[in-house]
N, C-alpha and C positions, 0 to 999 in steps of 0.2 A: 504494499499500499504505500502510496506515495505521499509525502509529507504536507499537510494543508498549508497553503498560503492565502490567508485572509486578507492579503493584497489583491489577490484576483476576482474580488466580491466587485472591486469598485468597476471593472468591465461590464459584470454580468448585471448589475442592479441598475436601473432608468428609472427616471423620476414618474410619477404619476403623468398621465396624459394631460398636458397643458391645453390642447386644443380642446378638450373634452370638456375641460372645466370652464372654459371660455363659452363653450355652449351652454352649458347647465348655469353659468353665471347670467346669458343673454335669456334663456328660458324662465328664468327666476323673473325678469322684468317683465316678463308677460302674465305670469300668473294673477289670479284677483286679489290677492291678499298684498298690499303696499308693500314695495321693497323695503326693508330693513325693519319690518312690524313684526318678523320671526326672532330677531335677533341672531343670535349665534347658530341659530338652528339650520340659517341659509348657509353659512359656512361651511357647518358639517356635512350638510347635503352637497355641496358642491366638492367637498374634498372627497367622500364617497365616491361619487359619479367618477372623478377623474380614476381613484383607485378600482373603480369596476370597469372604467372605459366607455360608459354608456350613460346616455340621455335620454329619456330620463332614468334617475338612478333606480337601481332594482332594492325593493325593501328587504331588509336583513332577514335571511329565514332559517341559518344554521349557524347561531353564533355559538363558541365554544370557549369553556373556561378550559386553561392549559395551566397547570401549577408545577414548577419543577420542586422536588424535595431534595434537601442534603442537610446534613450537619458538618458544621465549620471548627476545628480543630481550635481556634481562637476561644471559642467559649470558655475552654479550661481556662482562662487567663481572667476569667469571673467578670467579664462585660456585658452579661446578659444577667436579665431577670428570669430567664427560663436555665433549666439543668441542661447541662453539656450533652450531647448524646440523645434530647428528647423530641425531635424533631418528628419522630415516628408517632408520638402523640398526637401531633397535628395533621398528621396524615390520615390518623385512624380517625379523627373528628370529621374528617371532611367526608370519608368515606361511608361513617356511620350517619350522617344527613345530622349532625349536631352543631355545626360551624358557622358562621355567618354567612360563608361565599357558598356552602351548601343551601342553604336555605333560601336564599336571592334567587340563585340559579334556578332551583326548580320552580320557583314562582315564574321567574322572567323566559323560563322554556330553553334554558341555556344548557348543554351538557358540561359536565365537568372530566377533565382526564387529569391524571396523578401521574407523573415521572419521577420513579426514585433515582435521582443521579449518583447519589452518594449518600445514603442515610447510614448511621452509625447503629443497626440492629440485625437481629437475627434476619435473615429473609423469611422464614417463615413466621412472622408476625405479622405478616400484610400479603395481600393476594397475589400471585404470581404475575399477571400482566402489570403491576404497579412496580414492582421490583426487576424484574427481567430485565430493563435498561441499566441497572447499576455499574457505574464506570469503577467504581471503589468504595470501600468503608469509610466514611468520613474523610477527612482533609488535614494536612498539617497545621499548625498553629504558625500562622505566617507571621508573627513576629520573629519567630528564632527558626524558622526553617520555612520551605517551599510546600505550599498547598497540595501540589500535585506533580506528578515528572510531568516532562514536554509530552511523554506518549500517551498520558492519563488525560492530558491538556486536551491534545488533539482527537482523543475518543471521544471526549465529551461534547466538542465541538460538532464532529460528525454525529452525536447522538443526537443534538438540537435539530441539526439540519434533517435528519431523517425525521424526527417528530414533523417538522414543518411539512417536509412532502408528504407525509399520511394526512396530516391534515387538509392540505390542498385538494390533495387527491381524492379524501373523503366528501368534498362539496363544502365544507367550512367556507362560510363568509365572511367572517368576522371572530378575531381572537381576543379574547381576555386573558391578559397576561400575567401570572403570578408566582409566587415562591412560596415554599415552606421548609423554614430553615430555622436554627439555632447560632446565632451568631452572624448570620449574614448580613445585616445590618454596619458590623466594623467590617467584613470584607467590601462591602460595595462604600463605605466612606472610604476608604484606602484607596479605592480606584478611582476614585471621585477627584480626592486631594491630589493624588499622582497626576490624572491627564489634566487638570485644571492650574496645577500648580499651587496650591494654597495648604496653608497649615491645618493639623490636625483639627484644632478648635473650631476652626471655621465650618468643619463637614460632620462634625460629632454631634448627633440628636441622642433621644431617650429610648429610642426603639420602640418596638411594636407594642411591648410589655414596659413600661415607663420605669428607668431606673433610677438611682438615689444619686446624689452627688458624688460620692465615694466612688460607685462602680463608675460614674460618666467619667471621673480624673483617670480611672483603670485604663477605661475603653480608648482615650485619650492617648494616653501612653502606648497602648498595644497599638494605634494606627499610626504613631509617629516610628516607630522602630520600625513596624512594617513599611511604610513609606522608605526607609532608609535601604530595604531591600527592594522596593519596587523602581525606584529611579534607574537605575541602572542599565533596566531591560525595558524602558516606555518604549523604545522604537520597534519591538518586536511583540504584536499583540498575545500571540501563543506565549512567548514565555511570561509574560505580563501576568496572564491567566492563570499559569503554572505556579508563578512564585507568591503572589497576594490573592487569588481567586478561589475557587473551587467548582467541584463537579459541576454542583448547579448552576455557576456562575459562567462556566464555559458554555454549558448545555445551553442556557439562554441565549447568549450571543451569537452562537450559531444558529439558533431557531431564531431570531430578529432577522439576522442576516438571508438566512433562506427564505423567509415568507415575504421580506423585500424581493427577492428574485422570483418568487412564484406568484406575485401582486398581489398577496394576502395580507389587509389591512388588520392593524395591531392595536391594542387598547394597553398602556403601559399602567401599572399600579404604582406601586412606590418607589424607593430608592433603591431596591436592588435591582428591580427591571430597567431603573434609570439608568445607573453605573453600567448594566450591560451594553445599554443603548449606548454609551459614551464610548465603549470600546469598538462596538460594532461602527460606530459613526467614524473612528479612527480608520477604519479598514474601507470603510465605503461612504463617501459624505453625502451621496443620493439618499442613505437608508432611512435616515429619520422621517424624509417624506411620505413614508408609509405608515407611520405610527401616530398614534394620537395619545397623549396624557391624560389618563383617564381622572387623576384629582391631585390635589396639593396635602400631602400628607400631613406636613409642617415640618417634616426630615429637612433639617438646612443642606444635606448634603443632595437630596432629591431637587431642591430647589436650583441649587447651583448648576446640576448636569441638565435638567430643563431649560434653563438658560443657556447654556453653552449649545444645546441642540436647537433653540428656538421653537419649543415647544411650549403651550399654553396651555395650563388643565382646563379640562372641561368642567370640573367642579373643584369646590374649595371648602370641603366639609371635616377636614383635619383627621379624617378616618385613619387609624395607623394600627388597625388590626392584622392588617397584611391579607395574604392569602387569595390575593387578587380583588378583595369585597371592595375596596376605593374604586378600582376601574371596572367593576360590575356594576357600580353605580351609575357610571354614565352610559352604559348599554341603552337605557328606554330614551334618552337623549336622543342617541344615535339614532335608534328605531324609530323616535317620531319624526327626525329631520329628514328620514329616508322617505317615511311613509308620506309624510305633507308634501316632499317636492315631487314625488313619484305621482300624487292623487289628485292634488288642488287643480281647479281648472282654470284655464286660463281665461284673460280678459276678450269679452266678445270685440270682434274687430270693429273697428269704429268704422262707420261709412264716409266717404269723403264730404266734407262739405261743399253744397255748388257755390260757386263764385258769384258774388253778389254786385250788380255794376250799381253804384249809388245814383240816384237820381242828378238829374242836372238843375242848378238851381233856377226857380221862378224868375223871368225876366220883370223887373219894376219898371213901371211908367216914370218918366220924369213930371 
């Protein structure tokens, strides 16, 4: 198997069809509802039309929530409110239908797929269709060692690409992307700080389950140590993901890139998917045109990453639970935008007015 070169994606990924977007904008001008009256729904519909390459836009019929799961070794440094190695409990909650994302997805008619990229648990604890993709068990502690070998990073990227192909081939027309991890926000903050050239304190948040001040300081210290290991490999995305990423992070990066190749639109969730987007952007600068930021979670690292990618969140509700929940909340808005753009009638054509010759002025007698 040849070594994966992410720079190849720069030639493979094209932007959504600009001509179709202009056609969608022109059609919007002809609708019965005045332009601007639907606010951002117009913009969302035009983006989706360009992604689909058609006007009028096709309603969203097969949305899919895709969640990549893994444990991160850095959690052992006491940077998370969750127990290190406990991500399988998050996965079990999703599978049992007890998590926020499961409940919302069932209501919104979106299927949920969980992919174990690097959970630190016995495979027998979870269904075979979840664990069969696992790249490795857990990851290295990024403040003192690499998260993955280069071969494992390559395998995780290919895993994400394969999942993207499977979703595209099955007819998925919009992906809601999320993660199920412990220690993932620390890894994500490290990647954002490295790629944006900022200090750890600028991107370090409180995580999905809020941490106290002492834990926050440990998290900052861990990110600073990891940054020293990340900076020498910034020019090589695969090496960067191996050094300070993780199997889920690499898989999400590959997934995002291949979704752009396959012209599959994606809604990003929190800081983890945003950090992966930054890595993918370094490989292919057109890729972010295929993504929407579903929500602003309040994580400073997410805000920094979205700003770098010029992505404006659809919602700003401060949802920090993770699991793709915040991104899923944006789905009804996108569905509404597509439905309105597809089904609203156009204004009746106005008949041309007859030209009227003004009467000659009456002559007045002297």
